[in-house]
OpenMM code with the backbone's topology and positions (N, CA, C; nanometers):
from openmm import Vec3, app, unit

residues = "UNK UNK UNK UNK UNK UNK UNK UNK UNK UNK UNK UNK UNK UNK UNK UNK UNK UNK UNK UNK UNK UNK UNK UNK UNK UNK UNK UNK UNK UNK UNK UNK UNK UNK UNK UNK UNK UNK UNK UNK UNK UNK UNK UNK UNK UNK UNK UNK UNK UNK UNK UNK UNK UNK UNK UNK UNK UNK UNK UNK UNK UNK UNK UNK UNK UNK UNK UNK UNK UNK UNK UNK UNK UNK UNK UNK UNK UNK UNK UNK UNK UNK UNK UNK UNK UNK UNK UNK UNK UNK UNK UNK UNK UNK UNK UNK UNK UNK UNK UNK UNK UNK UNK UNK UNK UNK UNK UNK UNK UNK UNK UNK UNK UNK UNK UNK UNK UNK UNK UNK UNK UNK UNK UNK UNK UNK UNK UNK UNK UNK UNK UNK UNK UNK UNK UNK UNK UNK UNK UNK UNK UNK UNK UNK UNK UNK UNK UNK UNK UNK UNK UNK UNK UNK UNK UNK UNK UNK UNK UNK UNK UNK UNK UNK UNK UNK UNK UNK UNK UNK UNK UNK UNK UNK UNK UNK UNK UNK UNK UNK UNK UNK UNK".split()
positions = [
    Vec3(7.4892, 0.0458, -3.0339),
    Vec3(7.3900, 0.1457, -3.0355),
    Vec3(7.3133, 0.1483, -2.9039),
    Vec3(7.2776, 0.2638, -2.8673),
    Vec3(7.2048, 0.2752, -2.7418),
    Vec3(7.0545, 0.2579, -2.7643),
    Vec3(6.9909, 0.1836, -2.6798),
    Vec3(6.8451, 0.1672, -2.6920),
    Vec3(6.7745, 0.2738, -2.6078),
    Vec3(6.6729, 0.3271, -2.6687),
    Vec3(6.5955, 0.4278, -2.5993),
    Vec3(6.4799, 0.3602, -2.5238),
    Vec3(6.4764, 0.3873, -2.3999),
    Vec3(6.3659, 0.3316, -2.3187),
    Vec3(6.2617, 0.4408, -2.3005),
    Vec3(6.1413, 0.4050, -2.3350),
    Vec3(6.0312, 0.5008, -2.3208),
    Vec3(5.9519, 0.4591, -2.1985),
    Vec3(5.9424, 0.5500, -2.1076),
    Vec3(5.8648, 0.5249, -1.9861),
    Vec3(5.7323, 0.5960, -1.9932),
    Vec3(5.6253, 0.5234, -1.9622),
    Vec3(5.4958, 0.5856, -1.9592),
    Vec3(5.4793, 0.6575, -1.8261),
    Vec3(5.4380, 0.7779, -1.8331),
    Vec3(5.4118, 0.8529, -1.7119),
    Vec3(5.2717, 0.9124, -1.7283),
    Vec3(5.1918, 0.9039, -1.6195),
    Vec3(5.0591, 0.9610, -1.6235),
    Vec3(4.9565, 0.8677, -1.6854),
    Vec3(4.8395, 0.9170, -1.7144),
    Vec3(4.7323, 0.8371, -1.7710),
    Vec3(4.6877, 0.9002, -1.9010),
    Vec3(4.6328, 0.8187, -1.9853),
    Vec3(4.5857, 0.8719, -2.1128),
    Vec3(4.4493, 0.9374, -2.0895),
    Vec3(4.4047, 1.0095, -2.1844),
    Vec3(4.2770, 1.0809, -2.1760),
    Vec3(4.1616, 0.9833, -2.1622),
    Vec3(4.1675, 0.8704, -2.2303),
    Vec3(4.0590, 0.7710, -2.2255),
    Vec3(4.0535, 0.7098, -2.0845),
    Vec3(4.1645, 0.6828, -2.0236),
    Vec3(4.1638, 0.6258, -1.8897),
    Vec3(4.1029, 0.7229, -1.7904),
    Vec3(4.1308, 0.8500, -1.8062),
    Vec3(4.0767, 0.9519, -1.7174),
    Vec3(3.9265, 0.9602, -1.7351),
    Vec3(3.8780, 0.9588, -1.8578),
    Vec3(3.7325, 0.9656, -1.8822),
    Vec3(3.6589, 0.8447, -1.8280),
    Vec3(3.7174, 0.7268, -1.8379),
    Vec3(3.6558, 0.6057, -1.7841),
    Vec3(3.6519, 0.6165, -1.6322),
    Vec3(3.7569, 0.6647, -1.5706),
    Vec3(3.7573, 0.6800, -1.4245),
    Vec3(3.6505, 0.7796, -1.3792),
    Vec3(3.6324, 0.8889, -1.4534),
    Vec3(3.5285, 0.9883, -1.4179),
    Vec3(3.3892, 0.9257, -1.4362),
    Vec3(3.3725, 0.8460, -1.5399),
    Vec3(3.2434, 0.7799, -1.5611),
    Vec3(3.2094, 0.6856, -1.4470),
    Vec3(3.3046, 0.6035, -1.4069),
    Vec3(3.2812, 0.5097, -1.2945),
    Vec3(3.2497, 0.5887, -1.1659),
    Vec3(3.3233, 0.6928, -1.1410),
    Vec3(3.3022, 0.7750, -1.0207),
    Vec3(3.1637, 0.8414, -1.0248),
    Vec3(3.1212, 0.8880, -1.1417),
    Vec3(2.9891, 0.9530, -1.1492),
    Vec3(2.8769, 0.8566, -1.1256),
    Vec3(2.8876, 0.7316, -1.1717),
    Vec3(2.7853, 0.6303, -1.1416),
    Vec3(2.7758, 0.6044, -0.9917),
    Vec3(2.8888, 0.5982, -0.9263),
    Vec3(2.8924, 0.5814, -0.7816),
    Vec3(2.8281, 0.6977, -0.7092),
    Vec3(2.8542, 0.8189, -0.7561),
    Vec3(2.7954, 0.9392, -0.6937),
    Vec3(2.6435, 0.9425, -0.7160),
    Vec3(2.5968, 0.8971, -0.8333),
    Vec3(2.4515, 0.8934, -0.8576),
    Vec3(2.3842, 0.7960, -0.7625),
    Vec3(2.4417, 0.6835, -0.7408),
    Vec3(2.3844, 0.5849, -0.6488),
    Vec3(2.3841, 0.6427, -0.5052),
    Vec3(2.4875, 0.7086, -0.4686),
    Vec3(2.4957, 0.7711, -0.3364),
    Vec3(2.3913, 0.8819, -0.3200),
    Vec3(2.3681, 0.9600, -0.4222),
    Vec3(2.2663, 1.0657, -0.4172),
    Vec3(2.1265, 1.0070, -0.4019),
    Vec3(2.0966, 0.8990, -0.4724),
    Vec3(1.9665, 0.8349, -0.4587),
    Vec3(1.9476, 0.7801, -0.3198),
    Vec3(2.0500, 0.7219, -0.2602),
    Vec3(2.0412, 0.6709, -0.1247),
    Vec3(2.0229, 0.7827, -0.0251),
    Vec3(2.0861, 0.8959, -0.0473),
    Vec3(2.0706, 1.0113, 0.0420),
    Vec3(1.9292, 1.0654, 0.0370),
    Vec3(1.8695, 1.0711, -0.0823),
    Vec3(1.7316, 1.1205, -0.0958),
    Vec3(1.6365, 1.0299, -0.0185),
    Vec3(1.6602, 0.9013, -0.0239),
    Vec3(1.5748, 0.8059, 0.0470),
    Vec3(1.5944, 0.8204, 0.1965),
    Vec3(1.7188, 0.8341, 0.2420),
    Vec3(1.7451, 0.8412, 0.3859),
    Vec3(1.6936, 0.9715, 0.4478),
    Vec3(1.6782, 1.0783, 0.3684),
    Vec3(1.6240, 1.1999, 0.4206),
    Vec3(1.4756, 1.1819, 0.4477),
    Vec3(1.4061, 1.0971, 0.3737),
    Vec3(1.2620, 1.0746, 0.3929),
    Vec3(1.2313, 0.9860, 0.5118),
    Vec3(1.3204, 0.8954, 0.5473),
    Vec3(1.2884, 0.7994, 0.6517),
    Vec3(1.2510, 0.8600, 0.7863),
    Vec3(1.3155, 0.9650, 0.8335),
    Vec3(1.2682, 1.0246, 0.9601),
    Vec3(1.1231, 1.0741, 0.9516),
    Vec3(1.0824, 1.1286, 0.8396),
    Vec3(0.9427, 1.1739, 0.8264),
    Vec3(0.8479, 1.0547, 0.8289),
    Vec3(0.8829, 0.9459, 0.7616),
    Vec3(0.8014, 0.8255, 0.7648),
    Vec3(0.7854, 0.7727, 0.9073),
    Vec3(0.8983, 0.7737, 0.9812),
    Vec3(0.8970, 0.7275, 1.1206),
    Vec3(0.8101, 0.8197, 1.2076),
    Vec3(0.8129, 0.9515, 1.1810),
    Vec3(0.7319, 1.0449, 1.2563),
    Vec3(0.5849, 1.0207, 1.2320),
    Vec3(0.5460, 0.9914, 1.1074),
    Vec3(0.4070, 0.9591, 1.0789),
    Vec3(0.3642, 0.8336, 1.1541),
    Vec3(0.4481, 0.7327, 1.1543),
    Vec3(0.4158, 0.6068, 1.2215),
    Vec3(0.4050, 0.6292, 1.3729),
    Vec3(0.4928, 0.7066, 1.4311),
    Vec3(0.4863, 0.7359, 1.5756),
    Vec3(0.3587, 0.8132, 1.6114),
    Vec3(0.3264, 0.9100, 1.5262),
    Vec3(0.2036, 0.9874, 1.5470),
    Vec3(0.0816, 0.8987, 1.5400),
    Vec3(0.0798, 0.8109, 1.4411),
    Vec3(-0.0338, 0.7178, 1.4245),
    Vec3(-0.0477, 0.6274, 1.5485),
    Vec3(0.0652, 0.5817, 1.6039),
    Vec3(0.0598, 0.4963, 1.7210),
    Vec3(0.0032, 0.5708, 1.8434),
    Vec3(0.0389, 0.6952, 1.8589),
    Vec3(-0.0146, 0.7747, 1.9693),
    Vec3(-0.1655, 0.7974, 1.9516),
    Vec3(-0.2074, 0.8326, 1.8328),
    Vec3(-0.3481, 0.8549, 1.8050),
    Vec3(-0.4308, 0.7269, 1.8188),
    Vec3(-0.3758, 0.6133, 1.7787),
    Vec3(-0.4453, 0.4853, 1.7928),
    Vec3(-0.4584, 0.4532, 1.9408),
    Vec3(-0.3568, 0.4740, 2.0171),
    Vec3(-0.3627, 0.4445, 2.1624),
    Vec3(-0.4654, 0.5364, 2.2296),
    Vec3(-0.4725, 0.6609, 2.1868),
    Vec3(-0.5719, 0.7542, 2.2419),
    Vec3(-0.7135, 0.7051, 2.2124),
    Vec3(-0.7393, 0.6578, 2.0900),
    Vec3(-0.8728, 0.6126, 2.0570),
    Vec3(-0.9094, 0.4835, 2.1327),
    Vec3(-0.8124, 0.3952, 2.1489),
    Vec3(-0.8371, 0.2742, 2.2276),
    Vec3(-0.8731, 0.3090, 2.3720),
    Vec3(-0.8050, 0.4110, 2.4277),
    Vec3(-0.8371, 0.4529, 2.5652),
    Vec3(-0.9760, 0.5128, 2.5724),
    Vec3(-1.0179, 0.5852, 2.4693),
    Vec3(-1.1539, 0.6378, 2.4646),
    Vec3(-1.2545, 0.5231, 2.4634),
    Vec3(-1.2256, 0.4192, 2.3859),
    Vec3(-1.3127, 0.3022, 2.3790),
    Vec3(-1.3168, 0.2326, 2.5165),
    Vec3(-1.1994, 0.2218, 2.5784),
    Vec3(-1.1896, 0.1546, 2.7087),
    Vec3(-1.2742, 0.2299, 2.8131),
    Vec3(-1.2812, 0.3603, 2.8012),
    Vec3(-1.3606, 0.4389, 2.8969),
    Vec3(-1.5091, 0.4213, 2.8745),
    Vec3(-1.5507, 0.3744, 2.7568),
    Vec3(-1.6910, 0.3527, 2.7253),
    Vec3(-1.7081, 0.2106, 2.6735),
    Vec3(-1.6675, 0.1127, 2.7521),
    Vec3(-1.6710, -0.0280, 2.7095),
    Vec3(-1.8127, -0.0733, 2.6764),
    Vec3(-1.9124, -0.0230, 2.7456),
    Vec3(-2.0493, -0.0638, 2.7135),
    Vec3(-2.0897, -0.0126, 2.5765),
    Vec3(-2.0380, 0.1011, 2.5346),
    Vec3(-2.0654, 0.1536, 2.4011),
    Vec3(-2.0004, 0.0636, 2.2922),
    Vec3(-1.8805, 0.0128, 2.3241),
    Vec3(-1.8147, -0.0803, 2.2296),
    Vec3(-1.8919, -0.2102, 2.2204),
    Vec3(-1.9372, -0.2603, 2.3351),
    Vec3(-2.0119, -0.3878, 2.3371),
    Vec3(-2.1429, -0.3773, 2.2578),
    Vec3(-2.1959, -0.2560, 2.2426),
    Vec3(-2.3208, -0.2363, 2.1698),
    Vec3(-2.2943, -0.1939, 2.0226),
    Vec3(-2.1740, -0.2118, 1.9735),
    Vec3(-2.1370, -0.1837, 1.8334),
    Vec3(-2.1330, -0.0347, 1.7976),
    Vec3(-2.1251, 0.0526, 1.8940),
    Vec3(-2.1280, 0.1963, 1.8623),
    Vec3(-1.9930, 0.2499, 1.8153),
    Vec3(-1.8846, 0.1761, 1.8375),
    Vec3(-1.7537, 0.2249, 1.7976),
    Vec3(-1.7055, 0.1718, 1.6639),
    Vec3(-1.7848, 0.0849, 1.6004),
    Vec3(-1.7454, 0.0328, 1.4697),
    Vec3(-1.7320, 0.1497, 1.3708),
    Vec3(-1.6292, 0.1479, 1.2949),
    Vec3(-1.6037, 0.2523, 1.1965),
    Vec3(-1.5629, 0.1822, 1.0688),
    Vec3(-1.6450, 0.1916, 0.9637),
    Vec3(-1.6149, 0.1219, 0.8379),
    Vec3(-1.4828, 0.1701, 0.7810),
    Vec3(-1.4741, 0.2972, 0.7472),
    Vec3(-1.3529, 0.3536, 0.6920),
    Vec3(-1.3701, 0.5050, 0.6827),
    Vec3(-1.2788, 0.5806, 0.7408),
    Vec3(-1.2875, 0.7274, 0.7272),
    Vec3(-1.1734, 0.7808, 0.6432),
    Vec3(-1.0837, 0.6954, 0.5984),
    Vec3(-0.9717, 0.7380, 0.5106),
    Vec3(-1.0294, 0.7850, 0.3774),
    Vec3(-1.0001, 0.9063, 0.3399),
    Vec3(-1.0490, 0.9610, 0.2126),
    Vec3(-1.1963, 0.9991, 0.2143),
    Vec3(-1.2611, 0.9964, 0.3318),
    Vec3(-1.4031, 1.0300, 0.3425),
    Vec3(-1.4177, 1.1660, 0.4087),
    Vec3(-1.5297, 1.2283, 0.3873),
    Vec3(-1.5614, 1.3566, 0.4497),
    Vec3(-1.6134, 1.3292, 0.5916),
    Vec3(-1.5644, 1.4050, 0.6882),
    Vec3(-1.6113, 1.3899, 0.8258),
    Vec3(-1.7385, 1.4694, 0.8456),
    Vec3(-1.8321, 1.4060, 0.9175),
    Vec3(-1.9568, 1.4749, 0.9498),
    Vec3(-1.9454, 1.5321, 1.0900),
    Vec3(-1.9642, 1.6628, 1.1049),
    Vec3(-1.9553, 1.7233, 1.2408),
    Vec3(-2.0575, 1.6607, 1.3358),
    Vec3(-2.0210, 1.6532, 1.4602),
    Vec3(-2.1057, 1.5920, 1.5604),
    Vec3(-2.1204, 1.6856, 1.6792),
    Vec3(-2.2448, 1.6949, 1.7270),
    Vec3(-2.2690, 1.7788, 1.8451),
    Vec3(-2.2299, 1.7023, 1.9700),
    Vec3(-2.1527, 1.7665, 2.0572),
    Vec3(-2.1144, 1.6949, 2.1793),
    Vec3(-2.2335, 1.6622, 2.2678),
    Vec3(-2.2219, 1.5537, 2.3376),
    Vec3(-2.3280, 1.5165, 2.4300),
    Vec3(-2.3064, 1.5974, 2.5598),
    Vec3(-2.4176, 1.6325, 2.6220),
    Vec3(-2.4119, 1.7175, 2.7407),
    Vec3(-2.4665, 1.6379, 2.8598),
    Vec3(-2.3947, 1.6379, 2.9678),
    Vec3(-2.4369, 1.5715, 3.0913),
    Vec3(-2.5657, 1.6327, 3.1381),
    Vec3(-2.6629, 1.5625, 3.1779),
    Vec3(-2.6775, 1.4217, 3.2083),
    Vec3(-2.7372, 1.3427, 3.0910),
    Vec3(-2.7537, 1.4040, 2.9764),
    Vec3(-2.8162, 1.3371, 2.8629),
    Vec3(-2.7155, 1.2659, 2.7725),
    Vec3(-2.6001, 1.2380, 2.8229),
    Vec3(-2.4950, 1.1740, 2.7424),
    Vec3(-2.5080, 1.0219, 2.7572),
    Vec3(-2.5450, 0.9579, 2.6470),
    Vec3(-2.5603, 0.8113, 2.6460),
    Vec3(-2.4313, 0.7486, 2.5923),
    Vec3(-2.4228, 0.6168, 2.6024),
    Vec3(-2.3079, 0.5439, 2.5483),
    Vec3(-2.2958, 0.5656, 2.3996),
    Vec3(-2.4084, 0.5707, 2.3289),
    Vec3(-2.4067, 0.5909, 2.1848),
    Vec3(-2.3595, 0.7320, 2.1478),
    Vec3(-2.4104, 0.8345, 2.2168),
    Vec3(-2.3667, 0.9711, 2.1890),
    Vec3(-2.2195, 0.9910, 2.2192),
    Vec3(-2.1719, 0.9294, 2.3304),
    Vec3(-2.0319, 0.9403, 2.3669),
    Vec3(-1.9450, 0.8716, 2.2618),
    Vec3(-1.9881, 0.7574, 2.2104),
    Vec3(-1.9121, 0.6875, 2.1048),
    Vec3(-1.9065, 0.7715, 1.9794),
    Vec3(-2.0169, 0.8336, 1.9407),
    Vec3(-2.0167, 0.9185, 1.8223),
    Vec3(-1.9205, 1.0351, 1.8414),
    Vec3(-1.9223, 1.0971, 1.9578),
    Vec3(-1.8314, 1.2082, 1.9874),
    Vec3(-1.6868, 1.1595, 1.9850),
    Vec3(-1.6574, 1.0454, 2.0445),
    Vec3(-1.5207, 0.9932, 2.0469),
    Vec3(-1.4722, 0.9645, 1.9034),
    Vec3(-1.5550, 0.9058, 1.8225),
    Vec3(-1.5143, 0.8744, 1.6848),
    Vec3(-1.4866, 1.0026, 1.6057),
    Vec3(-1.5731, 1.1030, 1.6229),
    Vec3(-1.5536, 1.2289, 1.5517),
    Vec3(-1.4258, 1.2961, 1.5977),
    Vec3(-1.4020, 1.3059, 1.7281),
    Vec3(-1.2834, 1.3762, 1.7782),
    Vec3(-1.1559, 1.2995, 1.7402),
    Vec3(-1.1577, 1.1671, 1.7432),
    Vec3(-1.0398, 1.0898, 1.7023),
    Vec3(-1.0117, 1.1085, 1.5545),
    Vec3(-1.1154, 1.1049, 1.4728),
    Vec3(-1.0966, 1.1268, 1.3307),
    Vec3(-1.0450, 1.2667, 1.3011),
    Vec3(-1.0948, 1.3663, 1.3737),
    Vec3(-1.0470, 1.5005, 1.3571),
    Vec3(-0.8964, 1.5120, 1.3925),
    Vec3(-0.8583, 1.4478, 1.5020),
    Vec3(-0.7181, 1.4523, 1.5452),
    Vec3(-0.6284, 1.3791, 1.4440),
    Vec3(-0.6765, 1.2662, 1.3928),
    Vec3(-0.5995, 1.1902, 1.2916),
    Vec3(-0.5837, 1.2744, 1.1646),
    Vec3(-0.6941, 1.3358, 1.1208),
    Vec3(-0.6916, 1.4164, 0.9984),
    Vec3(-0.5995, 1.5373, 1.0146),
    Vec3(-0.5941, 1.5946, 1.1368),
    Vec3(-0.5096, 1.7119, 1.1595),
    Vec3(-0.3599, 1.6744, 1.1659),
    Vec3(-0.3300, 1.5561, 1.2141),
    Vec3(-0.1901, 1.5196, 1.2352),
    Vec3(-0.1275, 1.4409, 1.1197),
    Vec3(-0.2106, 1.3714, 1.0430),
    Vec3(-0.1594, 1.2871, 0.9351),
    Vec3(-0.2214, 1.3266, 0.8010),
    Vec3(-0.1430, 1.3314, 0.6945),
    Vec3(-0.1994, 1.3679, 0.5655),
    Vec3(-0.3095, 1.2695, 0.5203),
    Vec3(-0.4262, 1.3229, 0.4932),
    Vec3(-0.5427, 1.2454, 0.4511),
    Vec3(-0.5740, 1.1319, 0.5479),
    Vec3(-0.5497, 1.1530, 0.6762),
    Vec3(-0.5655, 1.0487, 0.7772),
    Vec3(-0.7083, 1.0008, 0.7931),
    Vec3(-0.7207, 0.8778, 0.8379),
    Vec3(-0.8481, 0.8164, 0.8665),
    Vec3(-0.8280, 0.6912, 0.9472),
    Vec3(-0.9403, 0.6245, 0.9833),
    Vec3(-0.9281, 0.5040, 1.0646),
    Vec3(-1.0388, 0.4062, 1.0308),
    Vec3(-1.0241, 0.2876, 1.0830),
    Vec3(-1.1240, 0.1805, 1.0719),
    Vec3(-1.1207, 0.1048, 1.2028),
    Vec3(-1.2377, 0.0756, 1.2580),
    Vec3(-1.2489, -0.0011, 1.3816),
    Vec3(-1.3485, -0.1148, 1.3558),
    Vec3(-1.3056, -0.2378, 1.3920),
    Vec3(-1.3933, -0.3536, 1.3806),
    Vec3(-1.3874, -0.4326, 1.5101),
    Vec3(-1.4871, -0.5167, 1.5303),
    Vec3(-1.4888, -0.6062, 1.6443),
    Vec3(-1.4388, -0.7433, 1.6012),
    Vec3(-1.3742, -0.8142, 1.6921),
    Vec3(-1.3355, -0.9532, 1.6628),
    Vec3(-1.4533, -1.0394, 1.6999),
    Vec3(-1.5259, -1.0844, 1.5999),
    Vec3(-1.6489, -1.1605, 1.6253),
    Vec3(-1.7557, -1.0655, 1.6741),
    Vec3(-1.8196, -1.0995, 1.7816),
    Vec3(-1.9232, -1.0108, 1.8391),
    Vec3(-1.8520, -0.9057, 1.9247),
    Vec3(-1.9053, -0.7850, 1.9222),
    Vec3(-1.8439, -0.6764, 2.0009),
    Vec3(-1.8535, -0.7012, 2.1502),
    Vec3(-1.9427, -0.7925, 2.1908),
    Vec3(-1.9541, -0.8228, 2.3333),
    Vec3(-1.8318, -0.8954, 2.3854),
    Vec3(-1.7445, -0.9445, 2.2934),
    Vec3(-1.6202, -1.0089, 2.3357),
    Vec3(-1.5197, -0.9037, 2.3826),
    Vec3(-1.5495, -0.7750, 2.3571),
    Vec3(-1.4674, -0.6624, 2.3975),
    Vec3(-1.3237, -0.6699, 2.3408),
    Vec3(-1.3124, -0.7239, 2.2199),
    Vec3(-1.1831, -0.7218, 2.1519),
    Vec3(-1.2051, -0.6765, 2.0081),
    Vec3(-1.1067, -0.6050, 1.9569),
    Vec3(-1.1252, -0.5528, 1.8219),
    Vec3(-0.9943, -0.5183, 1.7535),
    Vec3(-1.0068, -0.4601, 1.6371),
    Vec3(-0.8937, -0.4165, 1.5581),
    Vec3(-0.9112, -0.2699, 1.5217),
    Vec3(-0.8025, -0.1957, 1.5243),
    Vec3(-0.8052, -0.0557, 1.4870),
    Vec3(-0.6948, -0.0313, 1.3852),
    Vec3(-0.7288, 0.0334, 1.2763),
    Vec3(-0.6313, 0.0730, 1.1759),
    Vec3(-0.6308, 0.2242, 1.1686),
    Vec3(-0.5132, 0.2832, 1.1691),
    Vec3(-0.4971, 0.4261, 1.1406),
    Vec3(-0.4288, 0.4319, 1.0050),
    Vec3(-0.4830, 0.5102, 0.9137),
    Vec3(-0.4318, 0.5174, 0.7769),
    Vec3(-0.3958, 0.6601, 0.7428),
    Vec3(-0.2970, 0.6755, 0.6573),
    Vec3(-0.2574, 0.8080, 0.6081),
    Vec3(-0.1860, 0.7928, 0.4748),
    Vec3(-0.1762, 0.9022, 0.4043),
    Vec3(-0.1117, 0.9036, 0.2723),
    Vec3(0.0231, 0.9746, 0.2854),
    Vec3(0.1306, 0.9019, 0.2586),
    Vec3(0.2639, 0.9647, 0.2631),
    Vec3(0.2890, 1.0381, 0.1318),
    Vec3(0.3642, 1.1479, 0.1401),
    Vec3(0.3962, 1.2204, 0.0160),
    Vec3(0.4677, 1.1286, -0.0837),
    Vec3(0.4354, 1.1421, -0.2100),
    Vec3(0.4982, 1.0580, -0.3120),
    Vec3(0.6192, 1.1306, -0.3685),
    Vec3(0.7289, 1.0607, -0.3664),
    Vec3(0.8523, 1.1129, -0.4274),
    Vec3(0.9188, 0.9972, -0.4976),
    Vec3(1.0260, 1.0282, -0.5662),
    Vec3(1.0970, 0.9264, -0.6405),
    Vec3(1.1444, 0.8121, -0.5487),
    Vec3(1.1869, 0.8472, -0.4287),
    Vec3(1.2443, 0.7434, -0.3409),
    Vec3(1.1446, 0.6895, -0.2381),
    Vec3(1.0149, 0.7178, -0.2518),
    Vec3(0.9213, 0.6741, -0.1490),
    Vec3(0.9013, 0.5224, -0.1567),
    Vec3(0.8461, 0.4685, -0.0485),
    Vec3(0.8191, 0.3262, -0.0432),
    Vec3(0.7025, 0.2959, -0.1375),
    Vec3(0.7087, 0.1815, -0.2017),
    Vec3(0.6043, 0.1476, -0.2992),
    Vec3(0.4773, 0.1015, -0.2320),
    Vec3(0.3665, 0.1141, -0.3044),
    Vec3(0.2365, 0.0715, -0.2504),
    Vec3(0.2328, -0.0781, -0.2237),
    Vec3(0.3116, -0.1542, -0.2976),
    Vec3(0.3119, -0.2987, -0.2799),
    Vec3(0.3685, -0.3375, -0.1449),
    Vec3(0.4481, -0.2486, -0.0810),
    Vec3(0.5067, -0.2790, 0.0465),
    Vec3(0.4301, -0.2153, 0.1602),
    Vec3(0.3074, -0.1720, 0.1358),
    Vec3(0.2252, -0.1080, 0.2381),
    Vec3(0.2044, -0.2048, 0.3520),
    Vec3(0.1838, -0.1459, 0.4691),
    Vec3(0.1696, -0.2254, 0.5912),
    Vec3(0.0430, -0.3077, 0.5933),
    Vec3(-0.0002, -0.3473, 0.7118),
    Vec3(-0.1185, -0.4313, 0.7292),
    Vec3(-0.2451, -0.3500, 0.7112),
    Vec3(-0.2747, -0.3072, 0.5928),
    Vec3(-0.3999, -0.2348, 0.5672),
    Vec3(-0.5165, -0.3309, 0.5713),
    Vec3(-0.6328, -0.2793, 0.6090),
    Vec3(-0.7495, -0.3694, 0.6218),
    Vec3(-0.7901, -0.4280, 0.4898),
    Vec3(-0.8506, -0.5471, 0.4980),
    Vec3(-0.9012, -0.6193, 0.3808),
    Vec3(-1.0401, -0.5626, 0.3445),
    Vec3(-1.0554, -0.5188, 0.2233),
    Vec3(-1.1805, -0.4560, 0.1812),
    Vec3(-1.2967, -0.5545, 0.1744),
    Vec3(-1.2655, -0.6842, 0.1723),
    Vec3(-1.3726, -0.7838, 0.1605),
    Vec3(-1.4257, -0.8299, 0.2955),
    Vec3(-1.3602, -0.7913, 0.4033),
    Vec3(-1.4024, -0.8324, 0.5372),
    Vec3(-1.5080, -0.7310, 0.5857),
    Vec3(-1.6172, -0.7837, 0.6421),
    Vec3(-1.7296, -0.6968, 0.6882),
    Vec3(-1.6824, -0.6062, 0.8028),
    Vec3(-1.7268, -0.4834, 0.8070),
    Vec3(-1.8046, -0.4151, 0.7048),
    Vec3(-1.7144, -0.3826, 0.5855),
    Vec3(-1.7626, -0.4150, 0.4661),
    Vec3(-1.6820, -0.3965, 0.3463),
    Vec3(-1.6744, -0.2513, 0.3024),
    Vec3(-1.5724, -0.2233, 0.2226),
    Vec3(-1.5548, -0.0861, 0.1699),
    Vec3(-1.4896, -0.0977, 0.0335),
    Vec3(-1.4826, 0.0109, -0.0382),
    Vec3(-1.4235, 0.0126, -0.1707),
    Vec3(-1.2738, -0.0153, -0.1567),
    Vec3(-1.2196, -0.1128, -0.2271),
    Vec3(-1.0778, -0.1433, -0.2155),
    Vec3(-0.9893, -0.0256, -0.2575),
    Vec3(-0.8693, -0.0232, -0.1991),
    Vec3(-0.7726, 0.0794, -0.2359),
    Vec3(-0.7188, 0.0521, -0.3745),
    Vec3(-0.6881, 0.1573, -0.4462),
    Vec3(-0.6208, 0.1404, -0.5764),
    Vec3(-0.4746, 0.1725, -0.5546),
    Vec3(-0.3930, 0.1457, -0.6551),
    Vec3(-0.2503, 0.1780, -0.6427),
    Vec3(-0.2284, 0.3276, -0.6215),
    Vec3(-0.3171, 0.4082, -0.6766),
    Vec3(-0.3002, 0.5526, -0.6651),
    Vec3(-0.3349, 0.6036, -0.5242),
    Vec3(-0.4245, 0.5372, -0.4533),
    Vec3(-0.4632, 0.5848, -0.3217),
    Vec3(-0.4290, 0.4866, -0.2094),
    Vec3(-0.3337, 0.4011, -0.2314),
    Vec3(-0.2925, 0.3017, -0.1314),
    Vec3(-0.2312, 0.3746, -0.0115),
    Vec3(-0.2928, 0.3646, 0.1048),
    Vec3(-0.2385, 0.4359, 0.2226),
    Vec3(-0.1341, 0.3560, 0.2952),
    Vec3(-0.0719, 0.4196, 0.3915),
    Vec3(0.0119, 0.3544, 0.4901),
    Vec3(-0.0792, 0.3219, 0.6069),
    Vec3(-0.0606, 0.2120, 0.6728),
    Vec3(-0.1520, 0.1705, 0.7810),
    Vec3(-0.0758, 0.1297, 0.9045),
    Vec3(-0.1352, 0.1582, 1.0194),
    Vec3(-0.0864, 0.1075, 1.1478),
    Vec3(-0.2022, 0.0247, 1.2032),
    Vec3(-0.1769, -0.1032, 1.2310),
    Vec3(-0.2830, -0.1936, 1.2786),
    Vec3(-0.2552, -0.2275, 1.4205),
    Vec3(-0.3618, -0.2128, 1.5037),
    Vec3(-0.3508, -0.2441, 1.6454),
    Vec3(-0.4663, -0.3364, 1.6834),
    Vec3(-0.4364, -0.4470, 1.7497),
    Vec3(-0.5396, -0.5320, 1.8091),
    Vec3(-0.5538, -0.4882, 1.9554),
    Vec3(-0.6771, -0.4858, 2.0026),
    Vec3(-0.6944, -0.4428, 2.1418),
    Vec3(-0.7971, -0.5307, 2.2107),
    Vec3(-0.7850, -0.5384, 2.3429),
    Vec3(-0.8761, -0.6126, 2.4291),
    Vec3(-0.9089, -0.5190, 2.5444),
    Vec3(-1.0391, -0.4989, 2.5677),
    Vec3(-1.0813, -0.4078, 2.6755),
    Vec3(-1.0882, -0.4784, 2.8069),
] * unit.nanometer
topology = app.Topology()
chain = topology.addChain("A")
for resn in residues:
    res = topology.addResidue(resn, chain)
    for name in ("N", "CA", "C"):
        topology.addAtom(name, app.Element.getBySymbol(name[0]), res)
């Protein structure tokens, strides 16, 4: 008697469905990674803008070093705060204090215009007469599913260090750029 040999050809329906399921999980992971990678250039642009604005403010301070030495450039925190308009000082009645107030207002205005909810903080290292300090530029990045978490925020200032301010909550945790400077 002749034996019939049955050859399997093709795949069963269950094998095809399992292959589609595995492929779809891979595509979902790839889509999530793509959404995250689309955001990274915007995050980098915010950081670059913050660095330029911080350097500009440090140069303003450097131009009025006597104003810094007299504590006129200290800024507790302008992130999330309302800016108070300032009248520009007019030569020859422009003092170091008036110039510092004008510089702080103009820098805050530029930060607010370039960065979402932007603000800054300036402190002295010890006494301001040492002519060294810290500058933080802060902003709020748009929240999306793939955004960086608040727990990974950069070197934001410590709310307990003088001059103190209300600590950030998870809902308003900003991104920060911290610069140490010496005049």
